[in-house]
N, C-alpha and C positions, 0 to 999 in steps of 0.2 A: 636420735629419736627415729623410730621406724616410720617410713612414709605410709600415710593412710591410703589404702586402696579402696576408693569409694565404690568401684564397680564390682566388688566381690559380692556374690549372692548370699550374704549372711542373713538377709531377711527379705522376703518377697515384697513386702510393702515398701521397703526402701528402694528396691530395684524398680518397682512400678513408678514411684515418685521421680526417680532419676530418668526413666524412659519418657515420662510425661514432660519433663523439663526440656527434652531435646526433640519432641515429636514433630516440630516444624520442619526438621531436616530428616527426610525419609532415609537417606543412605546412612546417616549417623545412627538413627534409631534402630534400624535393622542390624547394623554392624554391632552395636552394643548388645542387642538382644541375642545375637549369635554367640558372642563371647560369654554372656551370662549363662546360656544353655550349656556351653562347653565346660563351664566351671561348676555345673551342677544345679543351676536354677530350675525350680519346678514352677513354671508359669501358672497363674490362675486366671480367672475370668477377667479381672481388672487388667491384667497384663495384655490380654488379647484385645480388650476394648480400647486400650491405649494405642495398640498397633493399628487398629481399625480407624481410630481418630487420626492417626498419622496419615493413613491412606486417604481419608476423606479430605484432609487439608491439602494434600499434594495431588489430588485427583488421580489416584492410582487404583482404578477399579479392579484390574486383574490381580494385582497384589493383594487387594482386600479379599477377593474370593479365595485366593490361596491361603490366606491367613485364617479365614473362616473354616475352610475345609480341614486345616491342621488342628483347629480348635475342636472340631467335631471328632477327628480321629483320636484325640487325647481324652475324649469323653468329658470335656468341660462344658457344662450346660450354658447356653446363651440366655441372656436376659433381655429386657425391653431395650436397654441402651445398645446392646449388640446389634439387634435387628434394625433399630432406628439409624444407627451410624452406617450400617451396611447399605441400607436402602438409599440414604442420602448420597453416599459415595457412588453407587450405581446410577442414580438419577443425574448427578452432576456430569457423569461421563456419557450420558445419553443411552445407557443400556436399559431400555424400558422393560424388555421382556424379563431380564434377570431381576430387575427391581420388583416387578410384579410377582415373580415367583417367590422372592424373599418375603414379600408382604403376605402372601398366602401362608408361608411357613410361620410367620409371626402370629397370624390369626389362629393357625392350627395349634400353636404352642400356648394358646389362651392368653395372648397379649393383645391389648387394644392399641392399635396404631394411634399416635398422637396427631393433633391437627397439623403439626409441622411435617410429619411423614406423609399424610394425605396430600398436603400442598406440594411437597417435593415430587410426588408421583405424578400429579396433574401437570406440573410445569415440565417435567421430563417428557410426558406424552405430547405436550404442545411443541416442544423443541423437535421432537421426532415427526411432527406433522400428523399425529394420531389423535385428532379431536374426538372421534367416536369413543376411543378408549378412555380419554379424559372425562367425557360425559358419563360413561359407565361408572367410572370411579366416583364421580360426583354424586350419582344416585346411590351408590353403595355407601358413601360417606353420610348422606342424609339419613339413610336407614340405620346406620350405626349410631347416629346421634339422636335417633327417634324423633325426627321432625325439626322444623325450622326454629322453633322456640329454644332449642338447646344448642343453637349454632351462633352464639354471640361473638365468637372470636373472628376478627376480620381477616386473619391470615389465610385460611383456606379459600375464602371468597376471592381474595385478591389473586390467589394462585389460579383459580378457575378463570378469572378474567384475563390473566396473563396467557393462559393456554389458548383462549379464544383469540387474543391479539396475535399470538405467534402463528396461528393458522389462518388469520385474516377472516374471521367469522364474527360479524357484528350482532346478528340476531340472537345467538345463544348468549352473548355477553349482556345484551339488554334484558334477557330473561333472568339471568343470574342477578343483575342489578335490581330488577323488580322484586325477586324473592328476598333479596337482601333488605330492601325497605320493609317488606312484609314481616321479616323476622326481627326487625327493630335493631339491627346492627348499626353501630355508630359509623357514619360515613365520614371518613377523613380525606385528606388530600391524596394519599396514596391510592385509595379506592377510586377516586375520580380520575386520577392519572392513568390507572390500569384500564378503566372503562374507555377513556379517550383513545388510548393506544389501540383498542379493538376496532376503532373506526377506520384503520388503515387498510390498504390493499397491496397486493404484490407489486414490486417495482415496475413491472412491465405494463401495468394498467394505470388508467387515470381514475382518481378518486371520484365517485359519484357525488353530486351536490348534496344529495340526501345524507350521506355519511358526514360531510362537513357540517351540515346543519345540526346533526345530532351532537357533534363535538362541541359546537358553540352553545347548544342548549344545555349541555352538561356544565359548561362554564357559568352560564346564568344560574343554573341550579346551585352551584357552589356558592355563588354570591348570596342567593336567597336563604341558604341554610347556614350562612355565617362561616363557611369553610374557606380558608385563605388559600389562594392559588400560589404555587411556587414557580421557580424557574423551569422545572420539568414540565409543568402544565403548559406554559407558554411555548416551550420548545416543541412539545407535541403538537400544539395548534399550528405553529408555523410550518412544521413538516407536513401536516395535513393540507395546509393551504398550498404548499408546493406540489403535493401529489394531485390536488384538484386543479392546479394551474390557476389559482385564484390569488394572484399577488396583491390585488387591491384590498382584499380582506385582511391579508397579513399586514399591509401598510396601515390600514385603519386601526388594527389592533395595536401596532407599534406606537402610533400617535397617542392612543389612550394610555398606554403604559408610560410613555415619556411624560405625559401630563401628571400621572400619579407618582412619577419618579420611582418606578419599580426597578429593582436591581436585577439585571439579567446576566446570564453567564455566556461564555464563549459558544457553547452549543446552541443557545437560543439565538444569538446573533447570526451564527452560521446558517441556521434553519431559515431565518428571516431573509438573508441574502439569497438563499436558494429559491425561496418563494417569490421574491421580487424579480428574479431572473426569468420567471415564467410569463411575466407581463412586460412587453417591450417598453412601455412608458415608465417603468419603475427601475430602469437600470441605474439612473442617477441616484435613486434612493438606496439601492444596494451598494453602490460604490461609496456613498456618504457614510453608510453604516460601517463599512469596512474601515474607513479612515477614522471613525470614532473609536473603533476597537484598537487601532494602532496607538492612539494617544490616550486611551482609557486606562482604568485600573487593571490590576493583575488578573482579577477574576474574569475579565472579558478580553484578554489578549488573544489575538488570532493564533490558532494552531495550524497544522499543515492542511487539515480538511478545509478550514476557512480560506486559506490561500488558494487552494485548488478550486473550491467552489466559486470564489470571486473571479478568478481569472477565466474560468469557464463561462460565467455570465457575461463578462466583458468581451470575450472572444466571440461568443455566439451573437453578440449585439454589434459585431463589426467595429470594435473599438480596440484595434491592436496595440496602440500606444499604451493605454492604461493596462491592458492585459500583460504586456511585456514587463511593465514596471512592477506589477504584482508578483510575477514569477521571479524576477530578479530580487525583489524584496524578500521572497520566501527563501531564496538561497542565501541572502545576506543574514537572515535570521537563524541560519544554521540547520534548516530542514533539508533533507536529501531531495534530489531531483526526482520528478515523476516522469518516467520515460513516455508513458502514453500521452500525458498532457503536453510534454515537450514536443512530441511529433505533431500533435494537433496544432500546437502553437506555430510550428514551422509552416505547416500547410496554410494556415490562415494568414499569417503575417508576411511571409516572404512574397507571396503573390500580390498581396495588397500593396506592399512597398514598391513593387515594380509597376503595377497597373496605375497607381496614383502618382508616380514619379516623386515620391516623398523621400528626399535625401536624408532627412533626420531619421525616418523609420528604417531606411536601408542600413544606415550605420548602426542603429540600435539592434536590428535583427542580426546583423553580422556579429556584433559584440555578444549578443545572446547565444548564438550558435557556438562561437569560439569559447566563451566562458563555460558553457555547459560541458564541452568536451574536456577542457583543461581541469575542471573540478573532478572529473572521474579519472584523472591521470591518464588521459589518452590524447595524443597529438593528432587527432583526426576529427572529422565531422561525418557522422553516420547519416547518410541520406537514402539508404537502400529501401526504407519503408515508404518513401514518398513516390509520387508519380513523377514522370519525366519533366513535366512543366513546373511542378513544385520544386524539384531538385535544381533545375536551371535557375529558378528565382533565388533559391537559397545560396547557390554558388556565387551569383552576382552580388548578393547582399554581403556575403563574407568578404569578397574581394574589395568591395566598396569600402567596407569597414577597415580593412588592412591599408588601403590607400589613404583613407582619411587620417588614420593614426600615424602613418608615415609622414604625411604633410606636417603634422604637429610635432615632429621630431622623435617619435617613438621608433626604436630600432626593431627590425625583424629578427627575432632570436630563435625561431624554431621552424621546422618544416610543417607543411599542412598536408594531411592525408585525407583524401575524399573517398569515403567508402561508398561504392555503388552496388555492391553485391555481385553475385555470379549468375543471377538469373535462374536459380534452381526452381523457383516457384512459378516461373512463367510457363504457361502451357504451350504457347506457340510463338515461334519467331526468335527465341533466344533472349538474352539479357537486354531488355528494352532500355533500362536506365543508363547502362554503360554506353550503349549505342547513341543515346541522345547527348550525353556529355561529350563523347568523342566527336560527334558532329558539331557541337558547339566549339570545341577546341580546333578542329581541323578546318571547317568551312567558314566559320564566322570570325575566328581569331587567327587564322592563317598559320596554323602550327602543323607540324608533321608528327604523326603518332606511329612509332615503329612497333615491332612485334613484342618488344620487352616492356611496353607500357611507358616508354620515355617520350615526353613531349618536347619538341624543339621549336624555338621561336623562329618564324620565317622572316619577319620584318619588325620594324619599330613603329608600327602604325599607331599614332596617337588616338586615344579613345576619349570621348566626351560623355557628359551626363546623358545626352540624347541617345548615345549608343546603349548606355545602361538601361534607360527606361524602355527602350524598344528591343531589349535582348530577347524577350519572349516571342517577338514577332519575326525573328530571324536576322536581325541586324547585328553588327559587331557588338560585343559586350566585353565587360571586364574579364581578362583572361585568367584561366586556371591552368598553369603550366607545370607539368610533372617531369621529374627526372629520377634516374635510378640512384639508390643510396651509394655515396662515394666512399670507397674503401680508403683506409689510412695507409699511405705508402711508407710510413715510418717503421712498420713492423717487419722483421726480418724473415728469412726463409724458414720453412717448417718441414720437418720430416714427418710425412703423413702417417707413417706406420707407427709412430710413437704416441699418437693422440687417441683419445676415446671417441670413436666415430659417433655414437649416440649422443654424447654430450655436445660434440661439435655441431651436429646437425641441429640440435635444439637451440644452440647459440646463434647459428646462422638464421634460423627461422625467426627468432626473437629480434634479430637485427633488422630483418625485413619488416616485421610487424611495427616497430616503433623507434624509440630513441636510440641513438648510436653511442654507447659507451665505448671506452677504449678497448675493453675486452671484446665487445661485439665487432668492433672494427678489425681487430686482430683475427677474430673468427672468420670474418668475411674474406680476409686476405688468405687465410688458410684454405678456405673453400675454393677460392680462385686457383690456388696452387694445386689443389686436389683435382680440379677440373682438367688442368693441363696434364697431370699425371694419370688421368682417367681412372681415379680411385673408384672402386665399386660403390662406396657410400656417397660419393658426390652425386650420383644419379638420384638417390633417394632424397637428398637435400634439395636438388633441383626441382623435383616433383612437388615437394612441400612448398617451396618458395613460389613456384608457378601457381599453385593452388591458392596461395594467399594473394598474390599479385593480380589474379583474375578479377578480384572484387574490389580493387582499390586503385586510385590514381594519386601519386605522391607529388606534391609541389614542394620542391626543396627550397631551403632558405636562400641559397645562391640564385636560384631561378627567380624567386620573388623579388630579390634585390635588383636583378638585371631588368626585370619588367618595370619596377617602380622608377629606377633611374632613367630608363628609356622614355618613360612618360614625362618625367621632369625635363628631360632634354628637349 
C-alpha cells in the first residue's frame, strides 16, 4: 500500500486544518507552510490567518508583520479576524505605534474593532507607560459605542483600569469606575481587583494613606454589593499595606481572614510577610506565617520569592539565626541561590557573629558560606564585594566552622580559596580588601606572605575563642593560611615542542583556578618544565596565572591540616 502523504497540497482546506493543528509550534508551522508552497499550495486568507494566530501565540510580532505584508503582496484581502489577530500580537509585544496603525487600517477597511481589540490596545498603552494614549483610545471607544449605555461588556472597562494601574494613576481609574457604575455594568471580582491595583505607586515611593483607604473602601463596597473577594483581592491589599508601610493593617486583615477560614495562596502569604516586615513589632507574625506555609497545603507552599522576602525581613530585624535558617531551607528545597541576598546575608551575619561572640552563629555562618560555594561547584569563598571588616569577619567564621567540624571527626578534604579581588574598582590606594586580609595573616596570625601569594606559618601559637571574638579589633584570630598548588611529581618529562601551547595554557590556568585533576597536575608539571626551557608560551601562561592569583588566596588542604593539628597539640 502506498504511504499516505498528508502534507501534499491536494486541497487548501486540508492544508489549513493541518497548519492549525501545529500552530502552537512556530518553527514547525512555518516549515510545513514553506514545503506546501514549494509543492504548489495556493494559500488563502484562512491560511494566513492561521499563520498570524501562530505568531500571536508565540509572541512573534516581527514575523506577524512579515506575514501580513506577504498577504498584501499576494492581493489576499484581510478580514476582521486578520486585523484583530495582528493587533493582539503587536499589543502583546508592546509595539503600541504599530498596533495603533493597524487599528486605523482596520477602521479604514470598514471593520469595527471588537471590545477585545480595544482592550488589547489600552493594555498595550499602559505597558508602554502611555496613559494619555490609552485615555484617547478610551474616548474613541466610547464614541464608537455611542455612549455608556451600549458599553455593558466589562472587558474594555477592566482593560482601562489595568492601564491606569500599570501607569500608577488612581484618579483616572476612579473616574472609569464611576462611569462604569453609571453605565450599569455588572461589577464582578475582576473589576474590583483591577481598581485596587490602580491604588499602587512606583516601587521607589511610599503609598499615601489616602490610596490605602480607597483600596479598603473598595473591599467594603464588594461586601455590600455581594461580590466575593478572592485570593488576588487579598494579595493586592497586602501588597498595598507593604507599600504604605502599614503592617498593622495587614495583620488585622489576616486575623479577620483566619476567623473566616479564607483559603489564601502563596502570593497572598508572601505579600503578608512583606507587609509585616515594614512594622518592627510584627516580625514574629511574619515568621509565624512563613512556618505555616512550610507545613500548610500545596496551594500555599513557599516559593523562592517567599524565602527571599522572609529572610530579608528577618535580616533587617537583626535576627541572623532565623534568616540563615530560611536561606539554608531555600537551598534544601531545591531553589537556586540568590547572589545579592547571599552577599547581604554575609554582611549582616558575619559581623554579628563576631561582635556578639556567638559561637553557634559563627559555626552556622561558616557552614553557610562554604555550602553556598560548594553548591555552585566552586572550591572558594567570594568576598570581594564585602568591606574589609565584613570580609575579616567572614574569614573568621569560616575557619571557626572548619575547626568545629574537625573536632567532631570530619576530615578536611579540599582546599579553600578566598577570593579578595584585584582592586580594579578602588579609586585610591589599591586593593583594600587584599591588604586587610594580608595584614590579618601577617601581623595577627604571624605568617609570612611571599610574592607568589603563599602563606607560611611562623609558629604554632594556640588560639582561643577570645582571639576569635576580638579578631575585628586587631587581636590574633583563626588563621587563613594559603599555599601554592602542589604539582604531582609522578608525571614524567615532556617535550615542550610536541604540545599544543594554547591548550596547555588553558589547562594551567584551570589548575590555578580550582580543583586539581590528574590532567591538570600534569599540565602544571609541563608548565614548570617550560619555564626551565624558557619556552615563549610559558610567559603568556605566567601572566594569566598571575592575573588570577592577584585576586585570591589559596588555603591548601595540607596547610589546614597542619594548622588544625598544631591547635590540637
